[in-house]
C-alpha positions in Angstrom: -134.2 1.4 83.6 -137.0 4.1 83.3 -135.5 5.6 80.1 -135.2 2.1 78.6 -138.8 1.4 79.4 -139.9 4.7 77.8 -137.8 3.9 74.7 -139.3 0.5 74.3 -142.8 1.8 74.7 -142.4 4.6 72.2 -140.6 2.5 69.7 -143.1 -0.4 69.8 -146.0 2.0 69.4 -144.2 3.8 66.5 -143.5 0.6 64.7 -147.1 -0.6 65.2 -148.5 2.7 63.7 -146.1 2.5 60.8 -146.9 -1.1 60.0 -150.7 -0.4 60.1 -150.4 3.0 58.4 -152.2 4.3 61.5 -150.8 7.9 61.6 -153.7 9.4 59.7 -156.3 7.8 62.0 -154.4 8.9 65.1 -154.2 12.5 63.8 -157.9 12.6 62.9 -158.8 11.3 66.4 -156.7 14.1 67.9 -158.3 16.7 65.8 -161.8 15.5 66.6 -161.1 15.3 70.3 -159.6 18.8 70.2 -162.7 20.2 68.5 -165.0 18.5 71.1 -162.9 19.9 73.9 -163.4 23.4 72.5 -167.2 22.9 72.4 -167.4 21.3 75.8 -165.4 24.0 77.5 -166.9 27.0 75.6 -163.5 28.2 74.3 -163.7 31.2 72.0 -161.7 33.5 69.7 -163.7 36.7 70.1 -160.7 39.0 70.9 -158.6 37.7 68.0 -161.5 38.3 65.6 -162.4 41.7 66.9 -162.3 44.3 64.2 -159.5 46.1 66.1 -157.3 42.9 66.1 -158.2 40.9 63.0 -155.6 42.5 60.8 -152.9 41.5 63.3 -153.4 37.8 62.5 -151.3 36.3 59.7 -153.9 33.6 59.0 -157.6 33.9 59.5 -158.0 30.4 61.0 -155.1 30.6 63.5 -155.8 32.5 66.6 -155.3 32.2 70.4 -158.2 31.3 72.7 -159.7 34.1 74.7 -159.2 32.0 77.7 -155.5 31.4 77.0 -153.6 34.2 75.3 -150.7 36.5 76.0 -151.9 40.0 77.1 -149.7 43.0 76.4 -149.9 46.4 78.2 -152.1 48.5 75.9 -150.2 51.2 73.9 -151.3 54.1 71.8 -150.9 52.0 68.7 -152.1 48.7 70.2 -155.0 49.8 72.4 -156.3 46.3 73.0 -152.9 44.8 74.0 -153.6 41.9 71.6 -150.9 39.7 70.1 -151.3 36.4 68.3 -149.6 34.3 71.0 -150.5 31.7 73.6 -148.8 30.6 76.8 -148.2 26.9 76.9 -147.3 25.7 80.4 -146.4 22.0 80.8 -146.0 21.4 84.6 -145.0 17.8 84.3 -142.0 18.8 82.2 -141.3 22.0 84.2 -141.4 23.9 81.0 -142.9 27.3 80.2 -143.4 28.3 76.6 -145.0 31.0 74.5 -146.1 29.9 71.0 -146.9 32.7 68.5 -147.2 33.4 64.8 -144.2 34.9 62.9 -144.6 38.7 63.1 -146.2 40.5 60.2 -144.9 44.0 59.3 -147.4 45.8 61.6 -146.8 43.6 64.7 -143.0 43.6 65.0 -143.3 46.2 67.8 -145.9 44.0 69.6 -143.6 41.0 69.3 -140.7 42.8 71.0 -143.0 44.2 73.6 -144.1 40.6 74.4 -140.4 39.5 74.6 -139.7 42.4 77.0 -142.8 42.1 79.2 -142.3 38.4 79.7 -138.5 38.5 80.3 -138.0 36.1 77.5 -134.3 35.0 77.2 -134.5 32.8 74.1 -136.4 32.9 70.8 -136.6 29.7 68.8 -137.6 30.4 65.1 -138.4 27.3 63.0 -139.0 28.9 59.6 -137.3 30.9 56.9 -138.6 34.4 56.2 -139.5 33.3 52.6 -140.7 29.8 51.7 -142.1 28.7 48.4 -141.9 32.4 47.2 -144.2 33.5 50.0 -143.4 35.7 53.0 -143.8 33.5 56.1 -142.5 36.0 58.6 -141.4 39.6 58.5 -137.8 40.4 59.3 -138.2 41.5 62.9 -134.5 41.3 63.6 -131.5 43.0 61.7 -130.4 41.0 58.7 -126.7 40.2 58.4 -124.9 43.4 57.1 -127.3 45.7 59.0 -126.4 46.7 62.6 -129.9 47.4 64.0 -133.6 47.9 63.4 -136.1 50.0 65.3 -139.7 48.9 65.8 -141.8 51.5 67.6 -140.4 51.6 71.2 -137.8 48.9 70.6 -134.3 49.2 69.3 -133.0 45.8 68.1 -129.2 45.5 67.6 -127.5 42.4 66.1 -124.4 41.7 68.3 -123.3 38.4 66.8 -124.5 35.9 64.2 -123.1 32.4 64.0 -123.9 30.0 61.1 -124.2 26.5 62.4 -125.2 24.8 59.2 -128.8 23.7 59.8 -129.4 26.6 62.1 -128.2 30.1 62.9 -127.5 31.5 66.3 -127.9 35.3 66.8 -127.2 37.3 69.9 -129.5 40.4 70.0 -129.4 43.5 72.2 -132.9 44.7 72.9 -133.3 48.3 74.1 -136.5 49.7 75.6 -136.4 53.3 74.3 -138.8 54.5 77.0 -136.5 53.5 79.8 -133.1 53.3 78.0 -132.5 49.8 79.5 -131.2 46.9 77.5 -131.3 43.1 77.6 -129.5 40.4 75.7 -131.8 37.9 73.8 -130.6 34.7 72.3 -132.1 33.9 68.9 -131.9 30.4 67.3 -133.3 30.0 63.8 -133.7 26.4 62.4 -133.8 26.6 58.6 -134.3 23.0 57.4 -138.0 22.6 58.2 -140.4 23.2 55.3 -143.9 24.5 56.0 -146.4 21.6 56.5 -143.4 19.2 56.0 -140.7 17.7 58.2 -137.0 18.1 58.4 -134.7 15.8 56.3 -133.6 14.0 59.4 -134.0 13.9 63.2 -130.3 14.3 63.6 -130.0 18.0 62.5 -133.2 18.9 64.4 -132.0 17.3 67.6 -128.7 19.0 67.2 -130.5 22.4 67.1 -132.7 21.5 70.1 -129.7 20.4 72.2 -127.9 23.6 71.2 -130.9 25.6 72.6 -130.8 23.6 75.8 -127.0 24.1 76.1 -127.5 27.9 76.0 -129.1 27.4 79.4 -132.1 29.6 78.6 -134.7 26.8 78.6 -136.9 27.1 81.7 -136.5 24.5 84.4 -139.7 25.4 86.2 -143.0 26.9 85.3 -142.1 30.0 87.3 -139.1 30.8 85.2 -139.5 33.1 82.1 -140.8 31.3 79.0 -139.0 30.5 75.8 -140.8 31.9 72.7 -141.2 29.4 69.9 -142.6 30.4 66.5 -142.8 29.4 62.9 -145.2 31.1 60.5 -148.5 30.2 62.1 -147.1 29.2 65.4 -148.9 25.8 65.5 -147.3 23.1 63.2 -143.6 23.3 63.5 -143.8 25.1 66.8 -146.2 22.5 68.3 -143.8 19.7 67.2 -140.9 21.4 68.9 -142.8 21.8 72.2 -144.1 18.2 71.9 -140.6 16.8 71.5 -138.9 18.9 74.1 -141.5 18.4 76.8 -141.7 14.7 76.3 -137.9 14.3 76.5 -137.9 16.6 79.6 -140.5 14.4 81.3 -138.4 11.3 80.5 -135.4 13.1 82.0 -137.4 13.8 85.2 -138.7 10.2 85.2 -142.2 11.6 85.2 -144.8 8.8 85.1 -146.8 9.4 81.9 -150.4 8.6 82.1 -152.1 7.3 79.0 -150.7 7.2 75.5 -148.2 9.6 74.1 -150.7 11.2 71.7 -152.8 12.3 74.6 -150.0 14.8 75.3 -150.8 16.5 72.0 -154.4 16.9 73.2 -153.3 18.5 76.5 -151.1 20.9 74.5 -153.9 21.8 72.2 -156.0 23.0 75.2 -153.5 26.0 75.3 -153.2 26.8 71.6 -155.5 25.6 68.8 -154.1 23.2 66.1 -150.7 22.3 67.6 -149.0 19.9 65.2 -150.7 20.3 61.8 -150.1 17.1 60.0 -149.8 13.3 60.5 -146.2 13.6 59.1 -145.3 16.1 61.7 -146.7 13.9 64.5 -144.7 10.9 63.1 -141.5 13.0 62.9 -141.9 14.3 66.4 -142.4 10.7 67.7 -139.3 9.5 65.8 -137.2 12.4 67.1 -138.1 11.4 70.7 -137.1 7.8 70.0 -133.8 8.8 68.4 -133.0 11.3 71.2 -133.6 8.7 73.9 -131.5 6.2 71.9 -128.6 8.7 71.5 -128.6 9.7 75.1 -128.8 6.2 76.7 -127.1 4.1 74.0 -130.3 2.4 73.0 -131.4 1.0 69.6 -134.0 -1.4 68.2 -131.4 -4.2 68.2 -131.2 -4.2 72.0 -134.9 -4.0 72.7 -134.9 -7.8 73.5 -132.1 -7.1 76.0 -134.2 -4.5 77.6 -137.2 -6.8 77.7 -135.1 -9.7 79.1 -133.6 -7.4 81.8 -137.1 -6.3 82.8 -138.4 -9.9 82.9 -135.4 -11.0 85.0 -135.9 -8.1 87.4 -139.6 -8.9 87.7 -138.8 -12.6 88.2 -136.2 -11.9 90.9 -138.7 -9.6 92.6 -141.4 -12.3 92.4 -139.1 -14.9 93.8 -138.1 -12.7 96.7 -141.7 -11.9 97.5 -142.5 -15.6 97.5 -139.8 -16.3 100.0 -141.2 -13.5 102.2 -144.6 -15.0 102.1 -143.2 -18.5 103.0 -141.2 -17.0 105.9 -144.3 -15.2 107.3 -146.4 -18.4 107.0 -143.7 -20.3 109.0 -143.6 -17.6 111.6 -147.4 -17.7 112.0 -147.5 -21.5 112.2 -144.7 -21.6 114.7 -146.6 -19.1 116.9 -149.8 -21.1 116.7 -148.0 -24.3 117.7 -146.4 -22.5 120.6 -149.7 -21.1 121.7 -151.4 -24.5 121.5 -148.7 -26.2 123.5 -149.2 -23.7 126.3 -153.0 -23.6 126.2 -153.2 -24.9 129.8 -150.6 -22.4 131.1 -153.1 -19.8 132.3 -154.9 -16.8 130.9 -151.9 -14.5 131.3 -149.7 -16.8 129.3 -152.3 -17.1 126.6 -152.6 -13.3 126.3 -148.8 -12.9 126.1 -148.6 -15.6 123.3 -151.4 -14.0 121.4 -149.8 -10.6 121.5 -146.5 -12.1 120.4 -148.3 -13.8 117.5 -149.8 -10.5 116.4 -146.5 -8.7 116.7 -144.7 -11.3 114.6 -147.3 -11.3 111.9 -147.5 -7.5 111.8 -143.8 -7.3 111.6 -143.7 -9.8 108.8 -146.4 -8.1 106.8 -144.7 -4.7 107.3 -141.4 -6.2 106.0 -143.2 -7.7 103.0 -145.2 -4.7 102.0 -142.1 -2.4 102.4 -140.3 -4.3 99.8 -139.7 -1.9 96.8 -141.6 -2.4 93.6 -140.9 -1.0 90.1 -143.4 1.3 88.5 -143.4 2.7 85.0 
C-alpha cells in the first residue's frame, strides 16, 4: 500500500502543477530558497575560484562549495588537490554519489585519480562529448577503435563496449602506473539527453537507470563507495538523475518522506550548487518517478480511484474496529463499577480488591486499544 500511496501523492501533485502551469513558480522558489541557504550558512567557493584552480573549471559559475567538495591527494601537477566535484550523500535513500563536471583536457588525470581514491565502481555519463557543435566533455576514455589512453598516472584500457541503443555500456580497466595495480570500472553513457533539455521519453531513461542498478554497483549504504554521475556541468542532468534514483530508492525502502517532494531538491542543493537547472528538468524527473512506480507496481492514473477506495475502506475498517474496542472497554468499566457498588458493604478489604480489579481491567483494555496497529504514510 505504501508504494500506491506515494504514486497517488506524486501523480496528483504533478497533475495539479501541470494544470496550473506551476512548474516555473516551483523552480523559482527552489532557486530562491537555495540562494538564501547559501547566505544563511556562509557557504563559499574560494578554493574553486583560487587562481591555481580557476582554469580547472569548465564553467565559471559552476563550482563546488568549500564546505562540500571532493579533495584529492595533492600531486606535482595538481598541488591543491582540487577537482570540480561534490559528494552528495542521501542517507534516507542509503545512496552515496559524487557529482562532477565532465573533464576538460587538463583534468582527465584528476578525474581518474578521483575514481581511484574513492574506489568508484561505476561512472554514469549523461551527455555526449559534442553537443550543438560545442565540446561538452573531453574524451577521458578510449574511443571505439582505440585500445587505451594514458592520462598522467592513469592507464585507461577499453575492455568492452556494448551499444544498447539509448545508452552505451563500457567496461574499462584502470591501472595505477605508480603501483601497477588495476581495477575494473563500469561506464554507462546515456546519449539521449540534450543539454538544458529533457530526454524524449521516460521509458528509455528508466531503462538506462535500471541497467545501472542491475550492474549491482549502485551503493546500498552511505558507507559503500560512491557512484560518479556527470554531465557537462554536473548539475542539471546529473542532479535530475540523483533526484529520480534517490526518491525511487526511498520509496523502495518505504521511507517516510517529510514535506513536499520538491524539498528533496533543496536538500540535494546543499551539497552541490544548482542541481536540476530548469523547470522542464524538474517536471521530467517528477514524471519519471511516477512512471517508474507505475511500471514496478502495476499502477496507472486509471486505477487511482481504486487506490483511494482501498485506502478509505481500510481506514473505515480500522475506525470500526477501534469503535468496538472503545465500546468493549466502556462495558468492562461499567461492569466493574456495578460490581464494586453491589459489594460496598462487604468490608474495606473487598473494596480494595475490587478497585484493583477495576484498574487492571481498564489498564488492560487501554493497552489492547492503543496497541492496535495504525497505518502511517
